[in-house]
C-alpha positions in Angstrom: 162.4 142.5 41.4 164.8 139.7 40.2 168.3 139.4 41.5 169.7 139.0 37.9 168.4 142.4 36.9 170.1 144.0 40.1 173.3 142.3 39.5 173.3 143.5 35.8 172.7 147.0 36.8 175.4 147.0 39.4 178.0 145.4 36.8 176.9 147.8 34.1 177.4 150.7 36.4 180.9 149.6 36.9 181.7 148.8 33.4 179.7 151.3 31.7 179.9 149.1 28.7 177.3 146.6 27.5 179.8 144.1 25.8 182.1 144.0 28.9 179.1 143.6 31.2 177.9 140.7 29.1 181.2 139.1 29.2 181.5 139.3 33.0 178.0 137.8 33.5 178.5 135.3 30.7 175.4 136.7 28.9 174.8 138.3 25.4 174.8 142.0 25.0 171.1 141.8 23.9 170.2 140.0 27.2 171.9 142.7 29.3 169.9 145.3 27.3 166.7 143.3 28.0 167.4 143.1 31.7 168.1 146.8 32.0 164.8 147.6 30.1 162.9 145.4 32.4 164.4 147.0 35.5 163.9 150.5 34.2 160.2 149.5 33.5 159.8 148.4 37.1 161.2 151.5 38.5 159.5 153.9 35.9 162.4 155.9 34.7 165.7 155.7 33.0 168.8 154.5 35.0 171.2 155.0 32.1 172.0 157.5 29.3 172.9 155.4 26.3 174.4 156.6 23.1 176.4 154.9 20.3 179.5 156.0 22.0 179.1 155.8 25.7 176.8 154.6 28.6 176.4 156.7 31.8 174.3 156.7 34.9 171.4 159.2 35.1 171.1 161.1 38.5 168.2 158.6 39.5 170.7 155.7 38.5 173.5 157.2 40.7 171.1 157.5 43.7 169.7 154.0 42.9 173.2 152.5 42.9 174.2 154.3 46.2 171.0 152.9 47.9 171.3 149.6 46.4 175.1 148.8 46.9 175.0 147.9 50.6 172.0 145.6 50.2 173.4 144.0 47.1 176.7 143.4 48.5 175.2 141.7 51.4 172.9 139.3 49.2 175.9 138.6 46.9 177.9 137.7 49.8 175.1 135.4 51.3 174.6 133.8 47.9 178.4 133.3 47.6 178.5 131.5 51.1 175.5 129.5 50.3 177.2 128.1 47.2 180.6 127.3 49.0 178.5 125.6 51.8 176.8 123.5 49.0 180.1 122.4 47.9 181.5 121.4 51.3 181.4 117.7 52.5 180.6 118.4 56.0 178.0 117.8 58.7 175.8 114.8 59.2 174.6 112.6 56.3 171.5 110.4 57.2 171.7 107.0 55.2 169.1 104.5 55.2 169.7 100.7 54.9 167.4 97.7 54.5 167.1 94.8 57.0 170.7 94.8 58.1 173.8 96.8 57.8 175.9 94.4 55.6 179.6 94.7 54.7 178.7 96.8 51.5 176.9 99.4 54.0 179.4 99.5 56.6 182.3 99.4 54.2 180.8 102.4 52.3 180.5 104.5 55.6 184.1 103.7 56.6 185.4 104.7 53.2 183.3 107.9 53.0 184.2 109.0 56.6 187.9 108.3 55.9 187.8 110.5 52.7 185.8 113.3 54.5 186.5 113.4 58.3 184.5 116.5 58.6 181.2 114.7 57.9 179.6 111.9 60.0 177.1 109.2 58.6 173.9 108.4 60.7 172.8 105.1 59.8 169.0 104.6 59.8 166.9 101.3 59.2 164.2 101.7 56.7 161.2 99.2 56.3 161.4 96.8 53.5 157.7 97.6 52.9 158.4 101.4 52.4 161.8 101.7 50.8 161.4 105.3 49.6 159.0 106.9 52.0 161.7 108.4 54.4 163.6 109.8 51.3 160.8 111.6 50.1 159.9 112.9 53.6 163.4 114.3 54.0 164.1 112.2 57.0 167.1 110.5 55.3 169.4 112.0 52.6 170.0 108.8 50.7 169.4 105.1 51.0 170.9 101.7 50.1 168.3 100.0 48.0 167.6 97.2 45.4 168.3 98.2 41.8 166.9 99.1 39.4 164.6 101.9 40.8 162.0 103.1 38.4 160.8 106.2 40.3 160.7 109.4 38.3 161.8 111.7 41.3 164.7 109.5 42.4 168.2 109.2 41.0 170.5 106.2 41.5 174.1 105.3 41.7 176.0 102.3 40.2 175.6 98.7 41.3 177.5 98.1 44.5 177.1 94.4 44.5 175.2 91.5 42.8 174.3 88.6 45.0 172.1 85.5 44.9 169.1 84.8 47.1 168.4 82.3 49.9 165.2 81.1 51.1 164.5 81.4 54.9 162.4 78.5 56.2 161.7 77.1 59.8 164.2 74.5 60.8 161.1 72.2 61.0 160.4 72.6 57.3 161.1 69.8 55.0 163.5 71.8 53.2 165.5 72.9 56.1 169.2 71.7 55.6 169.0 71.2 51.8 172.1 72.2 49.9 169.9 74.2 47.6 166.6 74.6 45.6 165.9 75.7 42.0 163.6 78.9 41.7 160.9 76.6 40.1 160.4 74.9 43.5 159.2 78.1 45.0 155.7 77.1 43.6 155.7 74.5 46.4 156.0 76.9 49.3 153.9 79.9 50.7 156.2 83.1 50.5 155.8 85.8 53.2 155.2 89.1 51.4 155.4 92.8 52.3 152.6 95.2 53.3 152.7 99.0 53.1 153.3 101.6 50.1 156.2 99.9 48.3 156.0 100.0 44.5 154.7 97.0 42.7 158.1 96.2 41.0 159.8 96.2 44.5 157.2 93.8 46.0 157.8 91.6 43.0 161.6 91.6 43.7 161.1 90.7 47.3 158.3 88.3 47.0 157.9 87.1 43.1 154.4 86.0 42.3 155.6 83.6 39.5 158.6 81.4 39.0 160.9 82.1 36.1 158.8 79.8 34.0 155.4 81.3 35.0 154.2 78.9 37.8 152.2 80.6 40.5 153.9 81.1 44.0 151.4 80.9 46.9 151.5 83.7 49.2 151.6 83.6 53.1 150.8 86.8 55.3 152.5 90.1 55.1 155.1 91.9 57.2 156.7 95.3 57.2 160.3 94.5 58.1 162.9 91.8 57.7 162.8 91.0 61.5 159.0 90.6 61.3 159.6 88.3 58.5 162.2 86.2 60.3 159.8 85.8 63.1 157.0 84.5 60.9 159.6 82.2 59.2 160.7 80.8 62.5 157.1 80.1 63.5 156.6 78.1 60.2 154.1 80.5 58.7 155.9 80.4 55.4 159.2 81.1 53.6 160.9 84.4 52.9 163.5 85.4 50.4 166.8 87.2 51.6 169.7 88.4 49.6 172.8 86.1 50.7 174.6 88.7 52.8 171.4 89.5 54.8 170.8 85.8 55.3 174.4 85.5 56.7 173.9 88.3 59.0 170.6 86.8 60.4 171.7 83.2 61.1 169.9 81.8 64.0 169.0 78.4 65.4 165.3 78.3 64.5 165.8 79.4 60.9 167.5 77.7 57.9 168.7 79.4 54.9 168.7 77.5 51.6 170.5 78.9 48.6 168.2 79.4 45.5 169.3 79.2 41.9 167.6 80.5 38.8 166.5 83.9 40.1 167.9 87.2 38.8 170.6 88.6 41.3 169.8 90.9 44.1 171.5 94.3 43.1 172.3 96.8 45.8 172.9 100.5 45.0 172.1 104.0 46.2 169.0 106.2 45.7 168.3 109.8 46.5 165.7 112.5 45.7 166.9 114.2 42.5 166.0 117.7 43.6 167.8 117.1 46.9 171.1 116.0 45.6 174.2 117.8 47.3 177.9 117.6 47.0 177.7 115.3 50.1 175.5 112.9 48.5 177.7 112.8 45.4 180.7 112.3 47.6 179.2 109.4 49.4 178.1 107.8 46.1 181.7 108.1 44.9 183.2 106.6 48.1 180.8 103.7 47.9 181.6 102.9 44.4 185.3 103.2 45.0 185.0 100.7 48.0 183.0 98.4 45.9 185.8 98.5 43.2 188.4 97.8 45.8 186.5 95.1 47.4 185.9 93.4 43.9 182.6 92.2 42.5 180.5 90.5 45.3 178.8 87.5 44.1 177.4 85.0 46.7 
């Protein structure tokens, strides 16, 4: 038995008028009639006497209303409380980040918690090699990720920054200390890639297989996280691309970061599962976008 049928029955028993019932429920009078016929069919008897002039409950309808009302009121109250809770911005929001919590991440968190003191953000690192797995498993609510995202089950917010890339190499590498390199020069170094279930487009963004002019970029080994990648870089096993803010966060004496020109920018944004969207997720997206607007376009 459908809740909509029961709701329609209760309202019609109060109004005793199909048009007024339809107006209260934002339905057409024909839809009200259809719902009542369906309910009466389920029960096996008439619940209303209908004439061209009036509508009234049958004795069975009066008895059904008396038995139904306590349960219906409780159910309607539960639905109302659930809807109100869905609009609240409270509780704990689990937010994933990649490699390092850069200023965009921490600034967004501060802006959100300032706007919504009843909600606390729990930051969770997610592996570069599996950027969406924890979202789909429900282990986090939304994630900072690279845009664009071409995944049918995921929704994304607006771009929060656009930054350049830097190539991490061992301080013993011939390119260490250079002022910069062109993207075409990447054909001359083995890049450390990612393993795991990341989509192909994601892997190409982190470790491109071709330069902008189509030259093959050789591959080194694969890693799952940025820290693993930095370790391999420090050992001289290959180079690895990082966005400029992440490179700045991970400065260390055994790794040199060299700016790269000629690559499309790294664009950071938010992603979440469409079917799991809540008011809290929307509020965090708005706070992050507002913080990005105040900070101004970050181009590094």
